[in-house]
N, C-alpha and C positions, 0 to 999 in steps of 0.2 A: 866662176866658181872661186878662183883665187882671192878676189876681195873679200867675198863673203866669208870665206875660211878665216881670213886674217882678222875680220871683224868679230868673228865669233871667239877666235883664239884671244884677241884683245879683251872680250867681256870676261873670259874666263881667267885671264890674268888679273883683272881688276877685281873679280869675286874673290880670287886667292888672297889678294893683298888686302882686302877689306876682312876677310875670315881671320887671317893672320893678326891684323891690327886689333879686332875684336878679342882674340885670344889673349893678346898682350894686356889690353885693358883689363881683362878678367883677372889674369893672374896679378896685375897691379892692386886690384881690390883685394884679392885674397891676401897679398903680402902685407898690405896696410892694415887689415884687421886681424892679422896672425897673433899678434902681441896681446890682443885684448881677449879677455875670457869670453868663450861664445855667448853666454847669457847676457852679457853687458855690451855686445856689438850693437851698434845703431847704424842703419843705412840710410842715406839720402835718396831723394825720389829719382835722381839722376843714376845713381848706383843700381836702385832696383830696376829701373828700366833697362840699364846695360846688361843685368843678369838675366831678365826675362827674355832680351833679344838674343843673348848666348843660348838660352834654354830651346828657343826656336831652331837654332842653327846647329847646336851640339848636343840637344837633349838635356834632359834634366840631370842625368848622371855624369854626363860630361862636364856640363858647366859647374856642377857641385864639386867635381875634382879639381876644377880650375880656381874656383875662388872660395872654395871651403864654406859653402852655404848648404845647409840640409836640403834634401830633395822636397821634404815636407814643407819647408819654408818656402820654397819656390813655387810649389803649388798653391800654397795659401795666397802668395802675392798675386799668382796668376788670376785665381777665382776673384779676388777683389777688383780686378781691373777689367774683369768680364762684363759686358753691359747687361743690366738687370732688365728682366721682362717687365713691359708696361702693366701686365695683368697683376691684380692684387691677389697673392696667394695666402690661403688660409693658415692660421698659425700652425706650426709643426716643430717637431724636436726629433732628430735621428737617434737620440741618446735614450736613456731609461730613467731618468731622475723623475720621481713621482711628483715633484712640484715645480716642474718646468713652465706649466702654465701661470702659476702664481707669479713667477719671476718675470713672465713675458707681460701680464697684467700691470705689475708694479712699474714697469718700464714704459708701457703705454700711458698709464696716468701720470707718470713723473718723467717725461722723456729727457730731462736734463740729468738724470742720474747716470752714474756710469756702472759698469759690472761690479766693481768693488763694493760700491755704496748700496747697491741693490742686494748683494750677498749678505751685507752687514745688517740691512733692515730686516731680511728675512731671518737671519740668525737671532736677532733681538725678538722675533716673534716665535722662536723655538724651532725654527726649520733649518737643519744643518745642510748648507751647500757652499760649494767652493767658488772663488771668484772666476776660476777657469771655466767651470761648468756653466755659470751665468753668462760669461763673455760668449761661449759657443752657442748658446740657446738665443742670445740677442743676434749674433752675426748670421744666424740661420734666417732670422726673420727681419733682415734689412739694417741692422745696426752697423753703422761703419765707425770704427775707431778713430779717435783723433790722431792726427800726425804727431810723431814723437818730436818734442822740441829739446835742444840742447840745453841743459840746465846752467843757470849762471854760476859764477864762483861761489864756493862754499861761504854761507852766511852765518853769523851767530845767532843762535835761536833762544829764546828765554821765555819764561811762563811765570806768571804770578803765582804765590803760594796759597792763596786763598781767595774766595769771592770778594768782590769789590775792593781789593787792593789797587787794581789797576783798571781802568777802562780806556777805551778807545773811541774817539769821534772822527767822523769823516763824512763829506759830502759826495755823494754819487751822481754824475750828470749823465742824461739820457734825453731822448727825444719822443714826445707822443706827437706822431705825425710831424708837424713842423714847429710845434711848441716845445721849447726846452723846459725840461723839469729837473728839480733838484732833490734828491733823497738823502736826508740826513740819518745817519745810523750812529747808535752808541752801543759798544760791544764790551762785555766783562772779559779781561784778558784769560783768567783762569778757567772759566767755564765755556767760552765763546758764546754764552748767551747774549741775545740781542735785547737789551734792557731799555731801549728807548728808539724812537724812529718818528720821522715826520717828512711829508712830501710838500714842497713848496714850488713856487715858480720862480724863487730867486734865493741866492746863497746870502741869507741875512743873519744878524746876531739875535734877533728876536726868537726865530726858531730855534737856535742853539740854546738859549736861555729856558725856553719853554720845554724841550726835550729834557734837559738837565734837571729842572725842577720836578718834572713829571716822574723821572726815575728815581730821584730822591725820596719823594712822598710815597712812591709804590713799593721800593726795594730797599730803601735806607741809603745813608752818605757813604759815597766812595772816598778812598784814600788819595788817590792820584788820578788825574786825567792827561791822556796823551792825545795831542792833535797835530795837525800840519800848521803852516804858518800862513792860511788863509785869513783874510780880513774879518771873517765872521768869529774866529777864534784868538786871533792874535793881532795886537797893535805894534807897529815898529816905533811908535811916538807915544811913550807912555803907556797906559794899559787902558783897554777897552771895558765896557760895561760887563761882559762875561767874565773877563779875568779878574775883575774887581769883586764881583758877586762871589766867585768860588773861593778867592783867597780871604777875603774880610768877613764874610757871613757864614762860610761853611769850613775855613781853614784847610782847604783842599789843595795839594800841589798841582802845578801845570807844568807838563813838559812838552816842548816843541820837538817833534820829530825831526831828526837830521836829515832823513831821507824817507821816501815811501815804504822802503823795506822795514825800517823801523817801526812803522805803523802797520806792517804786513798783515795782522790778522784780520783787521778791518778792511783793509784792501783786497784780501781773498774773499770775503764775503761779498763785496762789490761784485767781483767776478762771477762768483757762484750765482748771485741773484739775476746777473745779466744772461747766464748760461741756461739756467733753470726756469726763469719767468719771462724776461723781458724779451728774448729772442723766440720765445715759444708762444707767447699770448700776445694779441694786439689790442691794445687799449683805445677806447674813443675819447677819453677825456682825462683829466687829472683826477677828478673824482673816481672815475672807474680804475684807474691805475692805483689810487690809494687804498681801494678795497682789495684789489688783487695781491698788492704787496703786504698788506696785513695778514692776508691769509697765508702767504708764503711765509711770512716770519713766525707765525703760529706753528706752521709745519716745522720749520727749521729749528725752533726752540724745543718743541715737545715731541716730535716724531722722527725727525731726520737724523739718523746716526752720524757721528762726526768722525771723520778720519784722523783728526789731531787729537781725539780722546782714545778711549780703549778700543774703539771700533765699534762696540755694541752700545755705547753711551750717547744719550742726546744731551744737548747743552742744559737742560733743565735738571738732569741729573746731579749736575755739580753746583748749579746755582741756587735751585730751591730743593734742599735736603728733604727727602720724605714726601715730595709731591705725588709719586708714582705709587699707587695703591695696589699694584700687582703682587702676587705671591713671590716672596724672596727666593733667589736661586739657592741651590745647596752651599752652604758656607765652605769657602777654600781656606787653606793654610794661611794665605796672605791676610785674611781678615781676623786672624787669631787674636792679635793685639788690640783691634778695634772692639772686639766681644769682651776682651778682658777689661778695658777701659770703662765700657758700659756698665759691667758689673761693679767695678770699683766706685763709680759715681753713683750707682743705686745705694751702695752701702753707706756712702757718705751722707747721702739725704736721710 
């Protein structure tokens, strides 16, 4: 009996030591987050696992007191880590929003869109719904929010003053099975409108010139073009055919981006097309991919609300003035000067 009791006593001592260590770690997490405003606090995966382990041992109320995390947040983290049933559940919503099915259908048809983008799409169609409500609806039906990433240091942001004042060009590389593909995009800085694109099997200057000339023929001459230092855009020995064409025949300035962030708007589109199309749909060939990309760009320009604009605007609203023939919204105070200007111009004529 003696050895067994000693063994059990040893186990109890070890358990108490582990419990004390866990308690100290939870207090350390709480102390580290204390100076940060609650809504701005971010937790790593290891910290979340530690808090959930503490919830199992001390209860949600106990761990909440130790690390200063709300019980509701702990419950939410726990539910996300619970294994999902293999059976496909029917669409459902525990809330009361009358248009929850529309939000869910939009997400099903465009799985790359996040809650904020879906809320903006619905607002554009006249349906009032908050981002929080959309997120709740999607999470109830299998949506997993992306992991929060630490933002890099603050970057200077800029925007052109009008359409065609500045455009960006860049190549997006991806694979169609084992074949490497190169998607060239041309984007207007002010409106984010994609005014040119081409899918090729190589990064070449002929594609760049073709996209540039097609865009000028369709939408007019731009003032400045920004690119990276890729060989299709820029030559370190003299000037290449593209540089000569835009400078001598069109009088367009060419800016070489000092870093990917300088050309950030088109780099952002590269990420969006990968998230919303290339990771969602599998293409069988270059031609198949070209058709899918053309459809996505049409959606991006004319239907997809842009977070960098007003939230309810699509790129075409800024780039192609008057293209949308829907009934105008009730004028707001901020549009008074625009109305005055229209009246003044009418009187001048």
